Steps between C-alpha positions, in 0.01 A plus 500: 500500500790736574641449151154557349457830684852626426507419132142568407394759759285426801172648385283475192475797266154441350183616671241256368491154653505317167808693394667428834439128450661518156794700635556254786484208257757663269730567794474140616581374149801733484626385840457132407697557181779678691506215753519242221784685326694519826483127572818304434491216250514179698616164370408170658812300575434139576701182524682428175536129583 
């Protein structure tokens, strides 16, 4: 939540509720994309025998 508020501001800019819902959805999509891009690529290493 801290990252969300710092990067995307803590309050919504739109006045109408429907627009606020859309704005919050867009912010969540943007944060999920940033989180995905920041994840390291992991490789499963198992037994080679």
